[in-house]
PDB file of N, CA, C and O in Angstrom, chain B, residues numbered from 101:
ATOM      1  N   MET B 101      -5.097   1.248  -8.598  1.00  0.00           N
ATOM      2  CA  MET B 101      -5.667   0.051  -8.015  1.00  0.00           C
ATOM      3  C   MET B 101      -4.583  -0.769  -7.308  1.00  0.00           C
ATOM      4  O   MET B 101      -4.464  -1.975  -7.520  1.00  0.00           O
ATOM      5  N   CYS B 102      -3.796  -0.092  -6.465  1.00  0.00           N
ATOM      6  CA  CYS B 102      -2.775  -0.789  -5.697  1.00  0.00           C
ATOM      7  C   CYS B 102      -2.839  -0.302  -4.259  1.00  0.00           C
ATOM      8  O   CYS B 102      -3.686   0.522  -3.915  1.00  0.00           O
ATOM      9  N   ALA B 103      -1.968  -0.798  -3.440  1.00  0.00           N
ATOM     10  CA  ALA B 103      -1.969  -0.413  -2.034  1.00  0.00           C
ATOM     11  C   ALA B 103      -1.750   1.077  -1.868  1.00  0.00           C
ATOM     12  O   ALA B 103      -2.413   1.703  -1.040  1.00  0.00           O
ATOM     13  N   ALA B 104      -0.837   1.666  -2.633  1.00  0.00           N
ATOM     14  CA  ALA B 104      -0.587   3.107  -2.513  1.00  0.00           C
ATOM     15  C   ALA B 104      -1.839   3.903  -2.870  1.00  0.00           C
ATOM     16  O   ALA B 104      -2.115   4.929  -2.247  1.00  0.00           O
ATOM     17  N   ASP B 105      -2.594   3.448  -3.856  1.00  0.00           N
ATOM     18  CA  ASP B 105      -3.855   4.114  -4.194  1.00  0.00           C
ATOM     19  C   ASP B 105      -4.817   4.063  -3.015  1.00  0.00           C
ATOM     20  O   ASP B 105      -5.361   5.088  -2.603  1.00  0.00           O
ATOM     21  N   ALA B 106      -5.022   2.877  -2.480  1.00  0.00           N
ATOM     22  CA  ALA B 106      -5.967   2.710  -1.373  1.00  0.00           C
ATOM     23  C   ALA B 106      -5.561   3.535  -0.165  1.00  0.00           C
ATOM     24  O   ALA B 106      -6.411   4.114   0.511  1.00  0.00           O
ATOM     25  N   LEU B 107      -4.277   3.590   0.105  1.00  0.00           N
ATOM     26  CA  LEU B 107      -3.798   4.332   1.261  1.00  0.00           C
ATOM     27  C   LEU B 107      -3.721   5.833   1.000  1.00  0.00           C
ATOM     28  O   LEU B 107      -3.787   6.626   1.940  1.00  0.00           O
ATOM     29  N   GLY B 108      -3.583   6.231  -0.255  1.00  0.00           N
ATOM     30  CA  GLY B 108      -3.455   7.649  -0.575  1.00  0.00           C
ATOM     31  C   GLY B 108      -4.772   8.367  -0.778  1.00  0.00           C
ATOM     32  O   GLY B 108      -4.851   9.572  -0.538  1.00  0.00           O
ATOM     33  N   MET B 109      -5.806   7.670  -1.211  1.00  0.00           N
ATOM     34  CA  MET B 109      -7.097   8.313  -1.480  1.00  0.00           C
ATOM     35  C   MET B 109      -7.668   9.040  -0.264  1.00  0.00           C
ATOM     36  O   MET B 109      -8.133  10.170  -0.410  1.00  0.00           O
ATOM     37  N   PRO B 110      -7.654   8.447   0.923  1.00  0.00           N
ATOM     38  CA  PRO B 110      -8.179   9.186   2.068  1.00  0.00           C
ATOM     39  C   PRO B 110      -7.420  10.500   2.312  1.00  0.00           C
ATOM     40  O   PRO B 110      -8.027  11.513   2.661  1.00  0.00           O
ATOM     41  N   ALA B 111      -6.106  10.479   2.130  1.00  0.00           N
ATOM     42  CA  ALA B 111      -5.325  11.710   2.304  1.00  0.00           C
ATOM     43  C   ALA B 111      -5.712  12.734   1.246  1.00  0.00           C
ATOM     44  O   ALA B 111      -5.846  13.920   1.547  1.00  0.00           O
ATOM     45  N   MET B 112      -5.891  12.284   0.015  1.00  0.00           N
ATOM     46  CA  MET B 112      -6.263  13.194  -1.068  1.00  0.00           C
ATOM     47  C   MET B 112      -7.635  13.815  -0.809  1.00  0.00           C
ATOM     48  O   MET B 112      -7.850  14.989  -1.109  1.00  0.00           O
ATOM     49  N   LEU B 113      -8.554  13.039  -0.259  1.00  0.00           N
ATOM     50  CA  LEU B 113      -9.914  13.512  -0.013  1.00  0.00           C
ATOM     51  C   LEU B 113     -10.087  14.109   1.377  1.00  0.00           C
ATOM     52  O   LEU B 113     -11.168  14.580   1.730  1.00  0.00           O
ATOM     53  N   ASN B 114      -9.006  14.085   2.168  1.00  0.00           N
ATOM     54  CA  ASN B 114      -9.013  14.628   3.524  1.00  0.00           C
ATOM     55  C   ASN B 114     -10.096  13.966   4.386  1.00  0.00           C
ATOM     56  O   ASN B 114     -10.861  14.641   5.076  1.00  0.00           O
ATOM     57  N   ILE B 115     -10.140  12.648   4.330  1.00  0.00           N
ATOM     58  CA  ILE B 115     -11.099  11.870   5.119  1.00  0.00           C
ATOM     59  C   ILE B 115     -10.367  10.727   5.810  1.00  0.00           C
ATOM     60  O   ILE B 115      -9.257  10.363   5.421  1.00  0.00           O
ATOM     61  N   ASP B 116     -10.989  10.171   6.827  1.00  0.00           N
ATOM     62  CA  ASP B 116     -10.488   8.950   7.449  1.00  0.00           C
ATOM     63  C   ASP B 116     -11.060   7.757   6.694  1.00  0.00           C
ATOM     64  O   ASP B 116     -12.142   7.848   6.114  1.00  0.00           O
ATOM     65  N   ALA B 117     -10.347   6.654   6.699  1.00  0.00           N
ATOM     66  CA  ALA B 117     -10.839   5.460   6.021  1.00  0.00           C
ATOM     67  C   ALA B 117     -10.294   4.219   6.715  1.00  0.00           C
ATOM     68  O   ALA B 117      -9.221   4.250   7.316  1.00  0.00           O
ATOM     69  N   LEU B 118     -11.025   3.162   6.625  1.00  0.00           N
ATOM     70  CA  LEU B 118     -10.577   1.853   7.075  1.00  0.00           C
ATOM     71  C   LEU B 118     -10.346   1.016   5.830  1.00  0.00           C
ATOM     72  O   LEU B 118     -11.261   0.817   5.031  1.00  0.00           O
ATOM     73  N   ILE B 119      -9.136   0.531   5.665  1.00  0.00           N
ATOM     74  CA  ILE B 119      -8.776  -0.239   4.480  1.00  0.00           C
ATOM     75  C   ILE B 119      -8.465  -1.662   4.928  1.00  0.00           C
ATOM     76  O   ILE B 119      -7.642  -1.877   5.819  1.00  0.00           O
ATOM     77  N   THR B 120      -9.124  -2.622   4.308  1.00  0.00           N
ATOM     78  CA  THR B 120      -8.874  -4.028   4.635  1.00  0.00           C
ATOM     79  C   THR B 120      -8.348  -4.733   3.391  1.00  0.00           C
ATOM     80  O   THR B 120      -8.607  -4.311   2.264  1.00  0.00           O
ATOM     81  N   THR B 121      -7.615  -5.801   3.612  1.00  0.00           N
ATOM     82  CA  THR B 121      -7.081  -6.568   2.496  1.00  0.00           C
ATOM     83  C   THR B 121      -7.105  -8.054   2.831  1.00  0.00           C
ATOM     84  O   THR B 121      -7.030  -8.446   3.996  1.00  0.00           O
ATOM     85  N   ASN B 122      -7.207  -8.850   1.815  1.00  0.00           N
ATOM     86  CA  ASN B 122      -7.102 -10.304   1.928  1.00  0.00           C
ATOM     87  C   ASN B 122      -5.948 -10.781   1.069  1.00  0.00           C
ATOM     88  O   ASN B 122      -6.089 -11.750   0.322  1.00  0.00           O
ATOM     89  N   ASP B 123      -4.809 -10.113   1.166  1.00  0.00           N
ATOM     90  CA  ASP B 123      -3.623 -10.455   0.395  1.00  0.00           C
ATOM     91  C   ASP B 123      -3.910 -10.390  -1.105  1.00  0.00           C
ATOM     92  O   ASP B 123      -3.858 -11.413  -1.788  1.00  0.00           O
ATOM     93  N   TYR B 124      -4.212  -9.196  -1.623  1.00  0.00           N
ATOM     94  CA  TYR B 124      -4.452  -9.028  -3.055  1.00  0.00           C
ATOM     95  C   TYR B 124      -3.808  -7.732  -3.526  1.00  0.00           C
ATOM     96  O   TYR B 124      -3.500  -6.847  -2.727  1.00  0.00           O
ATOM     97  N   LEU B 125      -3.612  -7.635  -4.823  1.00  0.00           N
ATOM     98  CA  LEU B 125      -3.008  -6.454  -5.453  1.00  0.00           C
ATOM     99  C   LEU B 125      -1.689  -6.051  -4.796  1.00  0.00           C
ATOM    100  O   LEU B 125      -1.372  -4.867  -4.687  1.00  0.00           O
ATOM    101  N   ASN B 126      -0.937  -7.044  -4.364  1.00  0.00           N
ATOM    102  CA  ASN B 126       0.359  -6.812  -3.729  1.00  0.00           C
ATOM    103  C   ASN B 126       0.252  -5.983  -2.457  1.00  0.00           C
ATOM    104  O   ASN B 126       1.165  -5.232  -2.114  1.00  0.00           O
ATOM    105  N   MET B 127      -0.855  -6.123  -1.771  1.00  0.00           N
ATOM    106  CA  MET B 127      -1.049  -5.539  -0.439  1.00  0.00           C
ATOM    107  C   MET B 127      -1.358  -6.714   0.481  1.00  0.00           C
ATOM    108  O   MET B 127      -2.389  -7.371   0.337  1.00  0.00           O
ATOM    109  N   PHE B 128      -0.472  -6.971   1.415  1.00  0.00           N
ATOM    110  CA  PHE B 128      -0.549  -8.201   2.189  1.00  0.00           C
ATOM    111  C   PHE B 128      -0.868  -7.915   3.653  1.00  0.00           C
ATOM    112  O   PHE B 128      -0.623  -6.820   4.159  1.00  0.00           O
ATOM    113  N   THR B 129      -1.414  -8.917   4.311  1.00  0.00           N
ATOM    114  CA  THR B 129      -1.810  -8.759   5.705  1.00  0.00           C
ATOM    115  C   THR B 129      -0.627  -8.746   6.659  1.00  0.00           C
ATOM    116  O   THR B 129      -0.735  -8.217   7.765  1.00  0.00           O
ATOM    117  N   ASP B 130       0.497  -9.315   6.251  1.00  0.00           N
ATOM    118  CA  ASP B 130       1.676  -9.298   7.120  1.00  0.00           C
ATOM    119  C   ASP B 130       2.947  -9.497   6.293  1.00  0.00           C
ATOM    120  O   ASP B 130       2.894  -9.878   5.123  1.00  0.00           O
ATOM    121  N   ARG B 131       4.076  -9.233   6.922  1.00  0.00           N
ATOM    122  CA  ARG B 131       5.372  -9.312   6.243  1.00  0.00           C
ATOM    123  C   ARG B 131       5.672 -10.730   5.761  1.00  0.00           C
ATOM    124  O   ARG B 131       6.254 -10.902   4.690  1.00  0.00           O
ATOM    125  N   GLY B 132       5.285 -11.742   6.528  1.00  0.00           N
ATOM    126  CA  GLY B 132       5.552 -13.126   6.132  1.00  0.00           C
ATOM    127  C   GLY B 132       4.887 -13.484   4.818  1.00  0.00           C
ATOM    128  O   GLY B 132       5.510 -14.109   3.959  1.00  0.00           O
ATOM    129  N   THR B 133       3.633 -13.097   4.648  1.00  0.00           N
ATOM    130  CA  THR B 133       2.924 -13.372   3.406  1.00  0.00           C
ATOM    131  C   THR B 133       3.554 -12.600   2.250  1.00  0.00           C
ATOM    132  O   THR B 133       3.691 -13.127   1.146  1.00  0.00           O
ATOM    133  N   ALA B 134       3.935 -11.359   2.505  1.00  0.00           N
ATOM    134  CA  ALA B 134       4.580 -10.555   1.461  1.00  0.00           C
ATOM    135  C   ALA B 134       5.916 -11.169   1.053  1.00  0.00           C
ATOM    136  O   ALA B 134       6.260 -11.195  -0.129  1.00  0.00           O
ATOM    137  N   THR B 135       6.658 -11.657   2.025  1.00  0.00           N
ATOM    138  CA  THR B 135       7.947 -12.286   1.734  1.00  0.00           C
ATOM    139  C   THR B 135       7.757 -13.546   0.887  1.00  0.00           C
ATOM    140  O   THR B 135       8.501 -13.764  -0.069  1.00  0.00           O
ATOM    141  N   LYS B 136       6.774 -14.371   1.226  1.00  0.00           N
ATOM    142  CA  LYS B 136       6.495 -15.567   0.425  1.00  0.00           C
ATOM    143  C   LYS B 136       6.142 -15.186  -1.010  1.00  0.00           C
ATOM    144  O   LYS B 136       6.586 -15.842  -1.953  1.00  0.00           O
ATOM    145  N   TRP B 137       5.338 -14.118  -1.182  1.00  0.00           N
ATOM    146  CA  TRP B 137       4.941 -13.690  -2.522  1.00  0.00           C
ATOM    147  C   TRP B 137       6.171 -13.226  -3.307  1.00  0.00           C
ATOM    148  O   TRP B 137       6.321 -13.584  -4.475  1.00  0.00           O
ATOM    149  N   THR B 138       7.044 -12.441  -2.692  1.00  0.00           N
ATOM    150  CA  THR B 138       8.223 -11.956  -3.415  1.00  0.00           C
ATOM    151  C   THR B 138       9.151 -13.107  -3.788  1.00  0.00           C
ATOM    152  O   THR B 138       9.767 -13.083  -4.853  1.00  0.00           O
ATOM    153  N   GLN B 139       9.255 -14.102  -2.934  1.00  0.00           N
ATOM    154  CA  GLN B 139      10.092 -15.263  -3.258  1.00  0.00           C
ATOM    155  C   GLN B 139       9.508 -16.063  -4.413  1.00  0.00           C
ATOM    156  O   GLN B 139      10.250 -16.669  -5.187  1.00  0.00           O
ATOM    157  N   ALA B 140       8.198 -16.071  -4.535  1.00  0.00           N
ATOM    158  CA  ALA B 140       7.548 -16.800  -5.630  1.00  0.00           C
ATOM    159  C   ALA B 140       7.561 -16.009  -6.938  1.00  0.00           C
ATOM    160  O   ALA B 140       7.257 -16.562  -7.995  1.00  0.00           O
ATOM    161  N   HIS B 141       7.909 -14.719  -6.879  1.00  0.00           N
ATOM    162  CA  HIS B 141       7.925 -13.844  -8.055  1.00  0.00           C
ATOM    163  C   HIS B 141       9.258 -13.099  -8.127  1.00  0.00           C
ATOM    164  O   HIS B 141       9.287 -11.881  -7.954  1.00  0.00           O
ATOM    165  N   PRO B 142      10.357 -13.805  -8.377  1.00  0.00           N
ATOM    166  CA  PRO B 142      11.685 -13.191  -8.323  1.00  0.00           C
ATOM    167  C   PRO B 142      11.918 -12.108  -9.378  1.00  0.00           C
ATOM    168  O   PRO B 142      12.833 -11.300  -9.217  1.00  0.00           O
ATOM    169  N   GLY B 143      11.141 -12.063 -10.425  1.00  0.00           N
ATOM    170  CA  GLY B 143      11.326 -11.042 -11.461  1.00  0.00           C
ATOM    171  C   GLY B 143      10.695  -9.706 -11.112  1.00  0.00           C
ATOM    172  O   GLY B 143      10.915  -8.720 -11.816  1.00  0.00           O
ATOM    173  N   VAL B 144       9.916  -9.654 -10.040  1.00  0.00           N
ATOM    174  CA  VAL B 144       9.253  -8.417  -9.631  1.00  0.00           C
ATOM    175  C   VAL B 144      10.160  -7.698  -8.642  1.00  0.00           C
ATOM    176  O   VAL B 144      10.595  -8.285  -7.651  1.00  0.00           O
ATOM    177  N   THR B 145      10.441  -6.436  -8.909  1.00  0.00           N
ATOM    178  CA  THR B 145      11.298  -5.668  -8.014  1.00  0.00           C
ATOM    179  C   THR B 145      10.451  -4.752  -7.136  1.00  0.00           C
ATOM    180  O   THR B 145       9.308  -4.435  -7.463  1.00  0.00           O
ATOM    181  N   GLY B 146      11.019  -4.347  -6.047  1.00  0.00           N
ATOM    182  CA  GLY B 146      10.334  -3.461  -5.117  1.00  0.00           C
ATOM    183  C   GLY B 146      10.801  -3.761  -3.708  1.00  0.00           C
ATOM    184  O   GLY B 146      11.803  -4.445  -3.500  1.00  0.00           O
ATOM    185  N   GLU B 147      10.055  -3.236  -2.740  1.00  0.00           N
ATOM    186  CA  GLU B 147      10.396  -3.517  -1.357  1.00  0.00           C
ATOM    187  C   GLU B 147       9.134  -3.702  -0.533  1.00  0.00           C
ATOM    188  O   GLU B 147       8.060  -3.222  -0.899  1.00  0.00           O
ATOM    189  N   ILE B 148       9.274  -4.391   0.561  1.00  0.00           N
ATOM    190  CA  ILE B 148       8.158  -4.605   1.477  1.00  0.00           C
ATOM    191  C   ILE B 148       8.150  -3.447   2.461  1.00  0.00           C
ATOM    192  O   ILE B 148       9.148  -3.181   3.132  1.00  0.00           O
ATOM    193  N   LEU B 149       7.019  -2.761   2.542  1.00  0.00           N
ATOM    194  CA  LEU B 149       6.880  -1.629   3.456  1.00  0.00           C
ATOM    195  C   LEU B 149       6.057  -2.027   4.670  1.00  0.00           C
ATOM    196  O   LEU B 149       5.184  -2.890   4.581  1.00  0.00           O
ATOM    197  N   THR B 150       6.334  -1.402   5.794  1.00  0.00           N
ATOM    198  CA  THR B 150       5.460  -1.557   6.950  1.00  0.00           C
ATOM    199  C   THR B 150       4.154  -0.837   6.640  1.00  0.00           C
ATOM    200  O   THR B 150       4.091  -0.039   5.705  1.00  0.00           O
ATOM    201  N   HIS B 151       3.112  -1.115   7.420  1.00  0.00           N
ATOM    202  CA  HIS B 151       1.839  -0.417   7.201  1.00  0.00           C
ATOM    203  C   HIS B 151       2.017   1.091   7.314  1.00  0.00           C
ATOM    204  O   HIS B 151       1.453   1.850   6.526  1.00  0.00           O
ATOM    205  N   THR B 152       2.801   1.521   8.295  1.00  0.00           N
ATOM    206  CA  THR B 152       3.033   2.957   8.489  1.00  0.00           C
ATOM    207  C   THR B 152       3.748   3.566   7.297  1.00  0.00           C
ATOM    208  O   THR B 152       3.350   4.624   6.809  1.00  0.00           O
ATOM    209  N   ASP B 153       4.802   2.909   6.821  1.00  0.00           N
ATOM    210  CA  ASP B 153       5.538   3.433   5.671  1.00  0.00           C
ATOM    211  C   ASP B 153       4.684   3.445   4.405  1.00  0.00           C
ATOM    212  O   ASP B 153       4.793   4.360   3.590  1.00  0.00           O
ATOM    213  N   ALA B 154       3.836   2.431   4.241  1.00  0.00           N
ATOM    214  CA  ALA B 154       2.954   2.387   3.078  1.00  0.00           C
ATOM    215  C   ALA B 154       1.942   3.530   3.128  1.00  0.00           C
ATOM    216  O   ALA B 154       1.651   4.150   2.105  1.00  0.00           O
ATOM    217  N   GLU B 155       1.407   3.810   4.317  1.00  0.00           N
ATOM    218  CA  GLU B 155       0.477   4.931   4.445  1.00  0.00           C
ATOM    219  C   GLU B 155       1.176   6.255   4.153  1.00  0.00           C
ATOM    220  O   GLU B 155       0.607   7.116   3.482  1.00  0.00           O
ATOM    221  N   LEU B 156       2.389   6.425   4.642  1.00  0.00           N
ATOM    222  CA  LEU B 156       3.144   7.646   4.360  1.00  0.00           C
ATOM    223  C   LEU B 156       3.414   7.795   2.867  1.00  0.00           C
ATOM    224  O   LEU B 156       3.340   8.904   2.338  1.00  0.00           O
ATOM    225  N   LEU B 157       3.722   6.711   2.188  1.00  0.00           N
ATOM    226  CA  LEU B 157       3.941   6.756   0.747  1.00  0.00           C
ATOM    227  C   LEU B 157       2.660   7.170   0.031  1.00  0.00           C
ATOM    228  O   LEU B 157       2.693   8.026  -0.852  1.00  0.00           O
ATOM    229  N   GLY B 158       1.534   6.571   0.405  1.00  0.00           N
ATOM    230  CA  GLY B 158       0.259   6.950  -0.197  1.00  0.00           C
ATOM    231  C   GLY B 158      -0.056   8.414   0.013  1.00  0.00           C
ATOM    232  O   GLY B 158      -0.520   9.087  -0.907  1.00  0.00           O
ATOM    233  N   ARG B 159       0.190   8.919   1.216  1.00  0.00           N
ATOM    234  CA  ARG B 159      -0.035  10.348   1.498  1.00  0.00           C
ATOM    235  C   ARG B 159       0.887  11.217   0.645  1.00  0.00           C
ATOM    236  O   ARG B 159       0.479  12.259   0.133  1.00  0.00           O
ATOM    237  N   HIS B 160       2.133  10.772   0.501  1.00  0.00           N
ATOM    238  CA  HIS B 160       3.100  11.531  -0.294  1.00  0.00           C
ATOM    239  C   HIS B 160       2.665  11.614  -1.763  1.00  0.00           C
ATOM    240  O   HIS B 160       2.756  12.673  -2.383  1.00  0.00           O
ATOM    241  N   ILE B 161       2.200  10.510  -2.302  1.00  0.00           N
ATOM    242  CA  ILE B 161       1.811  10.463  -3.716  1.00  0.00           C
ATOM    243  C   ILE B 161       0.507  11.214  -3.966  1.00  0.00           C
ATOM    244  O   ILE B 161       0.408  11.965  -4.936  1.00  0.00           O
ATOM    245  N   PHE B 162      -0.494  11.026  -3.108  1.00  0.00           N
ATOM    246  CA  PHE B 162      -1.838  11.518  -3.392  1.00  0.00           C
ATOM    247  C   PHE B 162      -2.279  12.698  -2.546  1.00  0.00           C
ATOM    248  O   PHE B 162      -3.225  13.394  -2.915  1.00  0.00           O
ATOM    249  N   GLY B 163      -1.624  12.941  -1.426  1.00  0.00           N
ATOM    250  CA  GLY B 163      -2.118  13.901  -0.441  1.00  0.00           C
ATOM    251  C   GLY B 163      -2.423  15.293  -0.948  1.00  0.00           C
ATOM    252  O   GLY B 163      -3.384  15.913  -0.493  1.00  0.00           O
ATOM    253  N   ASP B 164      -1.630  15.803  -1.880  1.00  0.00           N
ATOM    254  CA  ASP B 164      -1.814  17.184  -2.348  1.00  0.00           C
ATOM    255  C   ASP B 164      -2.470  17.290  -3.717  1.00  0.00           C
ATOM    256  O   ASP B 164      -2.512  18.384  -4.280  1.00  0.00           O
ATOM    257  N   LEU B 165      -2.977  16.209  -4.269  1.00  0.00           N
ATOM    258  CA  LEU B 165      -3.502  16.252  -5.631  1.00  0.00           C
ATOM    259  C   LEU B 165      -4.720  17.152  -5.810  1.00  0.00           C
ATOM    260  O   LEU B 165      -4.916  17.709  -6.889  1.00  0.00           O
ATOM    261  N   LEU B 166      -5.539  17.302  -4.777  1.00  0.00           N
ATOM    262  CA  LEU B 166      -6.747  18.112  -4.925  1.00  0.00           C
ATOM    263  C   LEU B 166      -6.635  19.483  -4.270  1.00  0.00           C
ATOM    264  O   LEU B 166      -7.626  20.208  -4.178  1.00  0.00           O
ATOM    265  N   THR B 167      -5.441  19.842  -3.815  1.00  0.00           N
ATOM    266  CA  THR B 167      -5.281  21.156  -3.178  1.00  0.00           C
ATOM    267  C   THR B 167      -4.713  22.160  -4.145  1.00  0.00           C
ATOM    268  O   THR B 167      -4.510  23.319  -3.784  1.00  0.00           O
TER     269      THR B 167
END
């Protein structure tokens, strides 16, 4: 139930999908909002990914699970 899940499921199921977000589950509409969230939560580690990099990560994690 995170951004990688949402972005990886279409790859796992070999389908196209449109994924929308309203800045929830640590999936943000833009880098500025993500940066504000990380500054407000200094104990949380990770990195801010571009939409393309996040989709590639989701494909990497989930893409081959059903093959």
